[in-house]
Backbone as ProteinMPNN parsed JSONL, in Angstrom:
{"seq_chain_A": "MKSCRDLEIYKLSYRLAMKIHRLSLTLPKFELYEEGSQIRRSSKAVCSCIVEGYGRRIYKNDFIRFLVYAQASCDETTLHLNFIHEAGHISDEDYEEILSENDLLGKKINSFIQYVESHWNKNDR", "coords_chain_A": {"N_chain_A": [[-34.443, 1.673, -1.087], [-31.984, 1.209, 1.47], [-31.044, -0.944, 3.288], [-32.02, -4.082, 4.879], [-33.042, -3.38, 6.911], [-34.845, -1.278, 6.127], [-37.112, -2.957, 5.54], [-40.745, -3.798, 6.035], [-41.205, -5.94, 6.753], [-39.002, -6.657, 7.941], [-38.847, -5.253, 10.423], [-41.261, -5.438, 11.622], [-41.031, -8.17, 12.508], [-38.457, -8.289, 14.312], [-39.459, -6.527, 16.159], [-41.627, -8.15, 17.1], [-40.156, -10.773, 17.794], [-38.353, -9.682, 20.088], [-40.364, -9.265, 21.427], [-41.781, -11.639, 22.186], [-39.332, -12.934, 23.039], [-39.267, -11.747, 25.733], [-41.371, -12.286, 26.851], [-41.35, -14.731, 27.334], [-39.031, -15.333, 28.995], [-40.725, -15.237, 31.167], [-41.945, -17.499, 31.762], [-42.649, -20.525, 33.502], [-40.077, -22.097, 35.325], [-39.156, -24.517, 34.612], [-40.295, -24.634, 32.239], [-38.618, -22.839, 30.482], [-36.592, -23.375, 29.68], [-37.401, -25.176, 27.523], [-39.993, -25.233, 25.994], [-39.684, -22.114, 26.157], [-37.063, -21.938, 25.246], [-37.271, -22.94, 22.381], [-39.345, -21.117, 21.393], [-37.931, -18.8, 21.312], [-36.125, -19.069, 19.756], [-37.368, -19.84, 17.227], [-39.069, -17.484, 16.94], [-36.806, -15.421, 16.438], [-35.327, -16.652, 14.607], [-37.014, -16.04, 12.017], [-36.551, -13.337, 11.73], [-33.837, -13.546, 11.12], [-33.74, -15.015, 8.956], [-34.875, -13.536, 6.976], [-33.204, -11.291, 7.18], [-30.702, -12.912, 6.255], [-31.338, -13.468, 3.643], [-32.247, -10.887, 2.13], [-29.727, -10.13, 2.126], [-28.852, -11.723, 0.115], [-30.113, -10.831, -2.097], [-29.511, -10.261, -4.923], [-29.683, -12.436, -6.03], [-32.354, -13.854, -6.799], [-33.379, -16.456, -6.573], [-32.302, -17.03, -4.191], [-33.261, -15.246, -2.451], [-35.823, -15.694, -2.217], [-36.079, -18.382, -1.31], [-35.006, -17.941, 1.321], [-36.61, -16.118, 2.386], [-39.301, -17.82, 2.363], [-38.07, -19.593, 4.19], [-38.263, -17.742, 6.188], [-41.143, -17.508, 6.529], [-41.381, -20.234, 7.351], [-40.524, -20.519, 9.986], [-42.3, -18.72, 10.9], [-44.622, -19.841, 11.2], [-43.846, -22.24, 12.76], [-43.217, -20.456, 15.485], [-46.251, -19.98, 15.606], [-46.531, -22.689, 16.606], [-45.027, -23.09, 18.814], [-46.183, -20.811, 20.453], [-49.134, -22.061, 20.365], [-48.753, -24.064, 21.835], [-47.595, -23.379, 24.549], [-49.323, -21.611, 25.358], [-51.73, -23.817, 25.677], [-50.899, -25.151, 27.595], [-51.133, -23.352, 29.727], [-49.522, -21.216, 30.239], [-49.407, -18.834, 29.914], [-51.498, -15.776, 29.265], [-54.873, -15.636, 28.229], [-54.936, -12.911, 27.05], [-52.484, -12.334, 26.317], [-51.437, -14.287, 24.9], [-53.477, -14.039, 22.757], [-52.69, -11.439, 21.318], [-50.089, -11.93, 20.867], [-50.691, -14.115, 19.098], [-52.269, -12.58, 17.117], [-50.511, -10.519, 15.918], [-48.085, -12.15, 14.745], [-49.55, -13.677, 12.987], [-50.377, -11.69, 11.269], [-48.131, -10.804, 10.133], [-46.847, -13.409, 9.145], [-48.307, -13.123, 6.882], [-47.892, -10.661, 5.601], [-44.763, -11.269, 5.129], [-45.746, -13.476, 3.402], [-46.675, -12.293, 1.283], [-44.924, -10.132, 0.54], [-42.978, -12.196, -0.6], [-44.535, -12.768, -3.07], [-44.352, -10.471, -3.95], [-41.475, -10.251, -4.696], [-41.19, -12.426, -6.164], [-42.72, -11.887, -8.666], [-41.503, -9.271, -9.012], [-39.394, -9.013, -8.43], [-35.612, -8.138, -9.583], [-32.291, -8.4, -10.782], [-31.493, -5.56, -10.706], [-32.868, -4.691, -8.433], [-31.592, -3.605, -5.512]], "CA_chain_A": [[-34.103, 0.663, 0.142], [-30.519, 1.275, 1.615], [-30.924, -1.747, 4.003], [-33.221, -5.104, 5.653], [-33.955, -2.564, 8.325], [-36.124, -0.703, 5.862], [-38.244, -3.642, 4.954], [-41.506, -3.462, 6.914], [-41.058, -7.071, 7.586], [-37.972, -7.008, 9.139], [-39.432, -4.301, 11.43], [-42.411, -6.531, 12.241], [-40.528, -9.368, 12.704], [-37.96, -7.758, 14.775], [-40.131, -6.116, 17.565], [-42.314, -9.388, 17.565], [-39.127, -11.704, 18.425], [-38.055, -9.487, 21.218], [-41.582, -9.201, 22.617], [-41.748, -13.382, 22.577], [-38.1, -12.982, 24.214], [-39.635, -11.002, 27.174], [-42.551, -13.128, 27.527], [-40.685, -16.309, 27.206], [-38.958, -15.533, 30.171], [-41.661, -15.271, 32.631], [-42.368, -18.867, 32.342], [-42.221, -21.543, 34.852], [-38.43, -22.681, 35.317], [-38.753, -25.901, 34.037], [-40.334, -24.47, 30.653], [-38.129, -21.545, 30.061], [-35.498, -24.043, 28.765], [-37.787, -26.054, 26.807], [-40.863, -24.364, 24.881], [-39.349, -21.053, 25.887], [-35.943, -21.644, 24.368], [-37.888, -23.124, 20.901], [-39.969, -19.965, 20.715], [-37.407, -17.452, 21.415], [-35.32, -19.457, 18.839], [-38.057, -19.663, 15.819], [-39.63, -16.111, 16.389], [-35.329, -15.015, 15.985], [-35.295, -16.797, 13.335], [-37.65, -15.384, 11.407], [-35.994, -11.958, 11.65], [-32.45, -13.841, 10.469], [-33.747, -15.368, 7.371], [-34.917, -12.122, 6.596], [-31.874, -10.475, 7.063], [-29.648, -13.321, 5.232], [-32.064, -13.1, 2.247], [-31.893, -9.393, 1.846], [-28.128, -10.198, 1.983], [-28.748, -12.583, -0.791], [-31.342, -10.249, -2.842], [-29.204, -9.9, -6.006], [-29.954, -13.652, -6.474], [-33.663, -13.562, -6.687], [-34.189, -17.668, -5.797], [-31.985, -17.326, -2.75], [-33.954, -14.527, -1.681], [-36.848, -16.617, -2.016], [-35.609, -19.387, -0.584], [-34.549, -17.187, 2.74], [-38.396, -15.549, 3.1], [-39.596, -18.9, 2.325], [-37.737, -20.032, 5.741], [-39.001, -16.891, 7.392], [-42.641, -18.14, 6.762], [-42.062, -21.757, 8.041], [-40.701, -20.143, 11.325], [-43.284, -17.733, 11.47], [-45.521, -21.132, 11.342], [-43.336, -22.505, 13.815], [-43.26, -19.673, 16.186], [-47.436, -20.001, 16.058], [-47.098, -23.783, 17.018], [-44.822, -23.067, 20.052], [-46.882, -19.886, 20.906], [-50.387, -22.748, 21.063], [-48.086, -24.904, 23.082], [-47.157, -22.517, 25.865], [-50.761, -21.188, 25.769], [-52.587, -24.8, 26.133], [-50.448, -25.439, 28.959], [-51.592, -22.305, 30.895], [-48.278, -20.369, 31.182], [-49.576, -17.199, 29.286], [-52.646, -15.351, 29.469], [-55.308, -15.45, 26.761], [-54.815, -11.744, 26.474], [-51.37, -12.14, 25.938], [-51.902, -15.21, 23.455], [-54.187, -13.343, 21.013], [-52.15, -10.0, 20.874], [-48.936, -12.504, 19.614], [-51.233, -14.675, 17.767], [-52.377, -11.575, 15.805], [-49.037, -10.169, 15.388], [-47.509, -13.345, 14.446], [-50.493, -13.885, 11.667], [-50.036, -10.683, 10.299], [-46.424, -11.002, 10.104], [-47.058, -14.116, 8.101], [-49.066, -12.755, 5.948], [-46.982, -10.054, 5.059], [-43.954, -11.967, 4.555], [-46.452, -14.224, 2.038], [-47.124, -10.758, 0.205], [-43.464, -9.817, 0.1], [-42.443, -13.37, -1.554], [-45.18, -12.522, -3.954], [-44.152, -9.503, -4.764], [-40.317, -10.471, -5.0], [-41.597, -13.321, -7.259], [-43.249, -11.546, -10.138], [-41.096, -7.822, -9.594], [-37.616, -8.527, -8.411], [-34.317, -8.225, -10.684], [-31.106, -8.114, -10.231], [-31.166, -4.428, -10.286], [-33.561, -4.16, -7.105], [-30.853, -3.484, -4.565]], "C_chain_A": [[-32.282, 0.42, 0.315], [-29.999, -0.169, 2.743], [-32.046, -2.878, 4.223], [-34.02, -4.356, 6.554], [-34.89, -1.564, 7.867], [-37.358, -1.737, 5.4], [-39.215, -3.927, 6.014], [-41.515, -4.996, 7.847], [-39.911, -7.51, 8.614], [-38.249, -6.174, 10.355], [-40.255, -4.907, 12.25], [-41.774, -7.358, 12.697], [-39.488, -9.441, 13.91], [-38.481, -7.442, 16.544], [-40.946, -7.477, 17.924], [-41.677, -10.559, 18.368], [-38.771, -11.053, 19.529], [-39.102, -9.18, 21.98], [-42.296, -10.882, 23.197], [-40.219, -13.387, 23.808], [-38.657, -12.675, 26.003], [-40.42, -11.667, 27.733], [-42.004, -14.016, 27.576], [-39.959, -16.346, 28.815], [-39.287, -15.102, 31.637], [-42.345, -16.363, 32.584], [-41.544, -19.672, 33.329], [-40.312, -21.744, 34.479], [-38.385, -23.75, 34.191], [-39.44, -25.435, 32.418], [-39.521, -23.434, 30.133], [-36.644, -22.476, 29.169], [-36.059, -25.102, 27.375], [-38.833, -25.237, 25.558], [-40.628, -22.789, 24.827], [-38.056, -21.018, 24.811], [-36.714, -21.985, 22.89], [-38.536, -22.139, 20.715], [-39.365, -18.879, 20.611], [-36.789, -18.007, 20.031], [-36.404, -19.167, 17.513], [-38.574, -18.112, 15.557], [-38.433, -15.238, 15.813], [-35.061, -15.575, 14.647], [-36.208, -16.457, 12.062], [-37.311, -14.116, 10.892], [-34.515, -11.979, 11.042], [-32.69, -14.013, 9.666], [-33.954, -14.428, 6.698], [-34.056, -11.522, 6.017], [-30.919, -11.139, 5.986], [-30.338, -13.104, 3.834], [-32.072, -11.902, 1.603], [-30.223, -9.66, 1.276], [-28.12, -10.773, 0.489], [-29.831, -11.998, -2.059], [-30.692, -10.185, -4.458], [-29.554, -11.061, -6.531], [-31.329, -14.286, -6.027], [-34.251, -14.991, -5.992], [-33.458, -17.931, -4.353], [-32.557, -16.563, -1.784], [-34.962, -14.908, -1.389], [-37.086, -17.59, -1.191], [-35.689, -18.954, 1.44], [-36.183, -16.888, 2.926], [-39.082, -16.85, 2.945], [-39.354, -19.808, 3.841], [-38.18, -19.08, 6.879], [-40.126, -17.155, 7.714], [-42.764, -19.191, 7.612], [-41.482, -21.209, 9.513], [-41.395, -19.385, 12.189], [-44.559, -18.774, 12.065], [-45.006, -21.574, 12.872], [-43.471, -21.897, 15.261], [-44.966, -19.854, 16.82], [-47.426, -21.414, 16.827], [-46.31, -23.579, 18.773], [-45.778, -22.248, 20.865], [-48.469, -21.039, 21.792], [-49.763, -23.868, 22.171], [-48.16, -24.375, 24.641], [-48.943, -22.397, 26.277], [-51.71, -22.449, 26.093], [-52.069, -25.211, 27.434], [-50.663, -24.433, 30.037], [-50.685, -21.514, 31.34], [-48.778, -18.842, 30.768], [-50.878, -16.758, 29.007], [-53.355, -15.563, 27.935], [-55.187, -14.063, 26.15], [-53.506, -11.767, 25.513], [-51.181, -13.021, 24.648], [-52.515, -14.612, 22.336], [-53.627, -12.097, 20.864], [-50.791, -10.925, 20.151], [-49.403, -13.028, 18.924], [-51.429, -13.655, 16.262], [-51.339, -11.229, 15.116], [-48.346, -10.974, 14.313], [-48.101, -13.591, 12.777], [-49.99, -12.628, 10.585], [-48.76, -10.668, 9.919], [-46.189, -12.115, 8.717], [-47.549, -13.611, 6.536], [-48.351, -11.622, 4.842], [-45.875, -10.376, 4.441], [-44.53, -12.765, 3.264], [-46.548, -13.114, 1.169], [-45.852, -10.742, -0.233], [-43.091, -11.16, -0.885], [-43.279, -13.402, -2.922], [-44.636, -11.908, -4.784], [-42.288, -9.667, -5.724], [-40.417, -11.667, -6.096], [-41.833, -12.722, -8.392], [-42.234, -9.996, -10.302], [-39.951, -7.85, -9.479], [-36.866, -8.928, -9.528], [-33.208, -7.943, -10.135], [-30.609, -6.586, -9.724], [-31.714, -3.799, -8.978], [-32.393, -4.705, -6.061], [-31.005, -2.533, -3.403]], "O_chain_A": [[-31.535, -0.254, -0.395], [-28.809, -0.393, 2.968], [-33.118, -2.584, 3.694], [-35.19, -4.516, 6.904], [-35.643, -0.975, 8.643], [-38.422, -1.303, 4.958], [-38.69, -4.337, 7.05], [-41.721, -5.183, 9.046], [-39.861, -8.273, 9.579], [-37.732, -6.593, 11.391], [-40.074, -4.953, 13.466], [-42.031, -7.316, 13.9], [-39.501, -10.48, 14.57], [-38.093, -7.886, 17.625], [-40.878, -7.858, 19.093], [-42.233, -11.193, 19.265], [-38.794, -11.89, 20.431], [-38.923, -8.831, 23.146], [-42.993, -11.164, 24.172], [-40.166, -13.736, 24.987], [-38.431, -13.272, 27.056], [-40.411, -11.806, 28.956], [-42.521, -14.423, 28.616], [-40.261, -17.186, 29.663], [-38.667, -14.803, 32.658], [-43.368, -16.423, 33.267], [-40.399, -19.594, 33.775], [-39.655, -21.49, 33.47], [-37.718, -23.762, 33.156], [-38.961, -26.016, 31.443], [-39.917, -23.114, 29.012], [-35.956, -22.069, 28.232], [-35.351, -25.619, 26.511], [-38.438, -24.781, 24.486], [-41.084, -22.109, 23.908], [-38.001, -20.3, 23.812], [-36.685, -20.991, 22.165], [-38.493, -21.923, 19.504], [-39.866, -17.936, 19.999], [-37.008, -17.253, 19.082], [-36.146, -18.184, 16.819], [-38.568, -17.553, 14.46], [-38.678, -14.431, 14.917], [-34.602, -14.916, 13.714], [-35.719, -16.828, 10.995], [-37.68, -13.758, 9.773], [-33.958, -10.982, 10.582], [-32.064, -13.307, 8.875], [-33.26, -14.296, 5.69], [-33.946, -11.213, 4.83], [-30.396, -10.496, 5.076], [-29.707, -12.509, 2.961], [-31.881, -11.926, 0.388], [-29.761, -9.372, 0.173], [-27.352, -10.241, -0.312], [-30.278, -12.797, -2.882], [-31.576, -10.036, -5.301], [-29.833, -10.932, -7.723], [-31.432, -15.074, -5.087], [-35.176, -15.001, -5.18], [-33.84, -18.769, -3.536], [-32.535, -16.842, -0.586], [-35.34, -14.614, -0.255], [-38.07, -17.708, -0.461], [-36.228, -19.518, 2.393], [-36.843, -17.586, 3.696], [-39.756, -16.889, 3.974], [-40.199, -20.485, 4.428], [-38.405, -19.368, 8.055], [-40.457, -17.147, 8.9], [-43.686, -19.359, 8.41], [-42.237, -21.617, 10.395], [-41.371, -19.242, 13.412], [-45.249, -18.571, 13.063], [-45.609, -21.319, 13.915], [-43.787, -22.642, 16.189], [-45.184, -19.885, 18.031], [-48.262, -21.483, 17.728], [-46.945, -23.878, 19.785], [-46.242, -22.755, 21.886], [-48.838, -21.016, 22.967], [-50.351, -24.343, 23.143], [-48.681, -24.914, 25.617], [-49.57, -22.935, 27.189], [-52.61, -22.138, 26.873], [-52.839, -25.602, 28.312], [-50.368, -24.71, 31.2], [-50.713, -21.045, 32.478], [-48.442, -17.841, 31.401], [-51.494, -17.592, 28.344], [-52.773, -15.639, 26.853], [-55.298, -13.926, 24.932], [-53.44, -11.375, 24.348], [-50.838, -12.562, 23.558], [-52.122, -14.679, 21.172], [-54.272, -11.475, 20.019], [-50.477, -10.659, 18.991], [-48.971, -12.851, 17.785], [-51.063, -13.763, 15.091], [-51.156, -11.51, 13.931], [-48.083, -10.54, 13.192], [-47.445, -13.667, 11.738], [-49.429, -12.683, 9.49], [-48.747, -10.254, 8.76], [-45.615, -11.86, 7.658], [-47.093, -13.808, 5.41], [-48.3, -11.723, 3.616], [-45.718, -9.96, 3.293], [-43.906, -12.737, 2.203], [-46.412, -13.455, -0.006], [-45.566, -11.272, -1.306], [-42.934, -10.884, -2.074], [-42.784, -14.011, -3.87], [-44.358, -12.238, -5.937], [-41.994, -9.34, -6.874], [-39.506, -11.693, -6.924], [-41.063, -13.04, -9.298], [-42.118, -9.512, -11.428], [-39.221, -7.073, -10.094], [-37.215, -9.801, -10.322], [-33.104, -7.297, -9.092], [-29.792, -6.315, -8.845], [-31.289, -2.76, -8.472], [-32.236, -5.897, -5.794], [-30.167, -2.521, -2.501]]}, "name": "protein", "num_of_chains": 1, "seq": "MKSCRDLEIYKLSYRLAMKIHRLSLTLPKFELYEEGSQIRRSSKAVCSCIVEGYGRRIYKNDFIRFLVYAQASCDETTLHLNFIHEAGHISDEDYEEILSENDLLGKKINSFIQYVESHWNKNDR"}
């Protein structure tokens, strides 16, 4: 692995953050800076935490901590997605698609945390 961009969780989180960003810009103006801003920040935080954790990968505990932050931001994204959907601002189809992708991302982050906990050492760069 030469870069965090080689990680599957990075690729998934980046694509999902961009999809959410574009979708959030279609929200009504009064939600654009409320829930729209919140969901943009939480979805991008997933990707950011993966990148920052990878940058600290030589320190296993730091790496894990940032992956846990990524998992928490993934969960927060689900909450904001639920708010936007319940308010009737996105279609059921868009909601189900993004929710499914976000759930998959959360599972993959969790699996990667378990992998790092049991297999990572200082030589895994």
